[in-house]
Structure formats: C-alpha cells, structure tokens
C-alpha positions as CSV (number, residue, x, y, z in Angstrom):
1,M,-55.6,60.0,29.9
2,K,-55.4,57.8,33.0
3,R,-59.1,57.0,32.6
4,W,-58.6,55.8,29.1
5,I,-55.7,53.6,30.2
6,A,-57.7,52.2,33.0
7,L,-60.6,51.5,30.7
8,A,-58.3,49.8,28.2
9,L,-56.8,47.6,30.9
10,F,-60.3,46.7,32.2
11,C,-61.5,45.7,28.7
12,F,-58.3,43.7,28.2
13,S,-58.9,41.8,31.5
14,L,-62.4,41.0,30.4
15,S,-61.3,39.6,27.0
16,A,-58.6,37.6,28.7
17,Q,-60.9,35.8,31.1
18,A,-60.7,32.1,30.9
19,V,-63.4,30.1,29.3
20,T,-65.3,27.8,31.7
21,L,-67.3,24.7,31.1
22,Q,-70.4,26.4,32.7
23,E,-70.0,29.4,30.4
24,L,-69.6,27.1,27.4
25,Q,-72.7,25.0,28.3
26,Q,-74.7,28.2,28.7
27,R,-73.6,29.5,25.3
28,F,-74.6,26.3,23.6
29,S,-77.9,26.2,25.3
30,Q,-78.7,29.6,23.7
31,Q,-78.4,28.1,20.3
32,P,-81.9,26.6,19.5
33,V,-80.7,25.2,16.1
34,L,-77.2,24.6,14.9
35,R,-76.3,23.5,11.4
36,A,-72.9,22.4,10.2
37,E,-70.9,20.3,7.8
38,F,-68.5,17.6,8.9
39,E,-65.6,15.6,7.6
40,Q,-64.7,12.4,9.4
41,Q,-61.5,10.4,9.2
42,R,-61.2,7.0,10.9
43,S,-57.8,5.3,11.2
44,I,-58.1,1.5,11.8
45,S,-55.2,-0.7,13.0
46,G,-54.0,-2.9,10.1
47,M,-55.4,-0.7,7.4
48,A,-53.0,1.3,5.3
49,K,-55.4,4.1,4.5
50,P,-58.0,5.9,6.7
51,L,-61.7,5.8,6.0
52,N,-63.1,9.2,5.1
53,S,-66.6,10.4,5.1
54,S,-68.4,13.7,5.0
55,G,-71.9,15.2,5.2
56,E,-74.0,17.6,7.2
57,L,-75.9,17.8,10.4
58,V,-78.7,19.7,12.2
59,I,-78.9,19.9,16.0
60,S,-82.2,21.1,17.5
61,Q,-82.7,21.7,21.2
62,Q,-86.3,20.5,20.9
63,K,-86.1,17.8,18.2
64,G,-82.6,16.2,18.6
65,L,-79.8,15.4,16.2
66,W,-80.1,14.8,12.4
67,W,-76.8,13.4,11.0
68,A,-76.5,12.9,7.2
69,Q,-73.5,11.3,5.7
70,Q,-73.3,12.0,2.0
71,K,-69.9,10.4,1.1
72,P,-68.8,7.7,0.4
73,F,-72.4,6.6,0.6
74,P,-75.6,8.1,1.9
75,L,-76.5,7.3,5.5
76,T,-78.7,9.2,7.9
77,L,-79.0,9.1,11.7
78,L,-82.0,10.6,13.5
79,L,-81.7,10.8,17.3
80,D,-84.2,12.1,19.8
81,D,-85.3,11.4,23.3
82,R,-87.3,8.3,22.3
83,R,-85.4,6.6,19.5
84,M,-82.5,6.4,17.2
85,V,-83.3,5.7,13.5
86,Q,-80.5,4.8,11.1
87,T,-81.2,4.6,7.3
88,M,-78.7,3.4,4.8
89,A,-79.4,3.8,1.1
90,S,-82.6,2.0,0.2
91,Q,-82.5,-0.4,3.1
92,P,-85.3,-0.4,5.7
93,P,-84.7,2.0,8.6
94,Q,-83.2,0.4,11.8
95,V,-84.9,1.7,14.9
96,V,-83.2,1.6,18.3
97,T,-85.1,2.5,21.5
98,A,-84.3,2.3,25.2
99,E,-86.5,-0.8,25.4
100,N,-85.0,-2.9,22.6
101,N,-81.3,-1.9,23.0
102,P,-80.7,0.2,26.1
103,Q,-76.8,0.2,25.8
104,M,-76.8,1.4,22.2
105,F,-79.5,4.0,22.9
106,Q,-77.5,5.3,25.9
107,F,-74.4,5.6,23.9
108,N,-76.0,7.4,21.1
109,R,-77.7,9.8,23.5
110,L,-74.2,10.8,24.5
111,L,-73.8,12.3,21.1
112,T,-76.3,15.1,21.8
113,A,-74.6,15.6,25.2
114,L,-71.3,16.2,23.5
115,F,-72.7,18.8,21.1
116,H,-74.4,20.6,23.9
117,A,-71.4,20.3,26.3
118,D,-74.0,19.0,28.8
119,S,-71.7,18.5,31.8
120,Q,-74.5,16.9,34.0
121,A,-75.1,14.2,31.4
122,L,-71.5,13.7,30.6
123,E,-70.4,13.5,34.3
124,Q,-72.5,10.4,34.7
125,N,-70.2,8.4,32.4
126,F,-67.0,10.4,32.1
127,A,-64.3,12.1,34.2
128,L,-64.1,15.6,32.7
129,Q,-61.0,17.7,32.2
130,F,-61.8,21.1,30.8
131,S,-59.2,23.7,29.9
132,D,-58.9,27.1,28.4
133,V,-56.1,26.9,25.7
134,G,-56.0,30.6,24.9
135,D,-57.6,33.0,22.5
136,Q,-61.0,31.9,23.8
137,R,-60.3,28.4,22.6
138,W,-61.1,25.4,24.8
139,R,-60.6,21.7,25.2
140,L,-62.7,19.1,27.0
141,V,-61.2,15.6,27.6
142,L,-63.6,12.9,28.5
143,T,-62.3,9.7,30.2
144,P,-64.9,6.9,30.5
145,K,-65.6,5.7,34.0
146,T,-68.6,3.4,33.5
147,T,-69.2,0.2,31.7
148,P,-69.4,-0.4,28.7
149,L,-67.9,2.9,27.7
150,N,-64.6,2.2,29.6
151,K,-64.3,-1.0,27.7
152,L,-64.7,0.7,24.3
153,F,-62.9,4.1,24.6
154,K,-59.7,5.4,26.0
155,R,-60.7,9.0,25.7
156,I,-62.8,11.5,23.7
157,T,-61.4,15.0,23.2
158,L,-63.5,18.0,22.1
159,N,-61.9,21.2,20.8
160,G,-63.6,24.4,19.8
161,K,-64.0,28.2,20.2
162,Q,-67.4,29.7,19.4
163,F,-68.6,26.3,18.3
164,L,-67.5,22.7,18.7
165,E,-64.9,22.3,16.0
166,T,-63.4,18.8,16.4
167,I,-64.0,15.5,18.2
168,D,-61.2,13.0,18.5
169,I,-62.1,9.5,19.7
170,D,-59.4,7.0,20.8
171,D,-60.7,3.5,21.4
172,M,-59.3,0.4,23.1
173,Q,-58.5,-1.2,19.8
174,N,-56.0,1.5,19.1
175,D,-58.2,2.9,16.3
176,A,-58.8,6.7,16.1
177,T,-61.6,8.8,14.7
178,H,-61.2,12.5,13.9
179,I,-64.3,14.6,13.1
180,R,-64.0,18.2,12.0
181,F,-67.0,20.5,11.9
182,F,-67.2,23.7,9.8
183,N,-69.6,26.2,8.2
184,Q,-71.6,26.3,11.5
185,R,-74.8,28.4,11.3
186,T,-77.3,29.3,14.0
187,T,-79.8,31.2,11.8
188,P,-82.6,30.8,11.2
189,T,-83.2,30.0,14.8
190,T,-86.2,27.8,14.0
191,L,-86.2,24.7,11.8
192,T,-87.2,25.2,8.2
193,A,-90.1,23.2,6.7
194,E,-87.6,20.8,5.1
195,E,-85.8,20.3,8.4
196,Q,-89.1,19.7,10.2
197,Q,-89.8,17.0,7.7
198,R,-86.5,15.3,8.4
199,F,-87.2,15.0,12.1
200,A,-90.7,13.8,11.5
201,S,-89.5,10.9,9.3
C-alpha cells in the first residue's frame, strides 16, 4: 500500500512540475509542421468597432510561415529566411528582403521566432518574462528593448498550453491586437503537395 501511495505522489510531483521556456522551445522544435486557424481582432483608438479578420496558417521548420487571411478579404503572407511575400487579392505580390527593407524584414522574421518560442532570437530584441500559470499553461511577456521595436510596441504577450493559443500586442498608439489560434494540427508531419506549392510560389 505504501508503495502505491509513494508512486502516486511521485507521479503527481511530475505532473505538477513547472513549465519552462527551455522545455517549451524544445517541444515546439519537435513539431516539423504546424497547421492552425486564427481569428484576429484589432482595436484602434478612435474607432467604435474593432477590425476582425480570420484565416489559416502553416508553419514549417524548413520552409517558414504561410499566413492566409480569408476574411474580410483574401491576403497571403509568405515568410522564409530570404524574403517576405505579401499578396492581396489580384494585386502584384510585394516582396521584402533584408536588402531592400532590412527593418521590415527583421520585424517579420520575429513572427517565426514567436511561433517557435525561439528564446535566442527573441532575447536579441526583447526582455523576456516567462511564467507557468498552472495546469501546464504558460505565459511569455516580451518587452521591446531595441529600436525600432521599442518605438512601436509596449509589450507582446503569448499564452498557450500544448500549442501557442493567443498573442496580444499592445502598441505605443494605445491600439491593441488580439490573435487567437485554434484547431492546431501537427499531422501529417511533412508538407502536403498543396502546401509545398504554397511555399514555392
């Protein structure tokens, strides 16, 4: 009987261990491909109603980030190590590289660092405050410490459990953006033929 009690206490202590940023980063690094849907709400000072948008995204460790807004109008964003390509409706794609717009490229590369909880990349630009908030849930608060990010944002807050679930962005104009991610999927672990085509475009 004592052995069973000891075993139960041991298992409970394991389940109650605090989540760490290192553990979170390792977990995310073991997800070769992540697919999810998102809903975004942006509240702008002086506007009575927030701006709402929604869509889907694919994050590949090898290929980068594919972000597809579907409502209120179609807009896609493709981001990899070399470029950022934004396409809106039938307009020609806008291509941003480290050469033609280094600040914009640097900012958008932070998006992939957020999704991967890449502490090394994030620490170059932010002061990090990571906390376990119970039930294996976690919060990561990023306070900008470099220009131009500290001129644009007050803080960026990430919340999640098994996956990243929300991002809240508070900027210097007192505007706020809330992004919720749901229906996260990690299988199949390789990109489908359709997804490969998206990243090749």
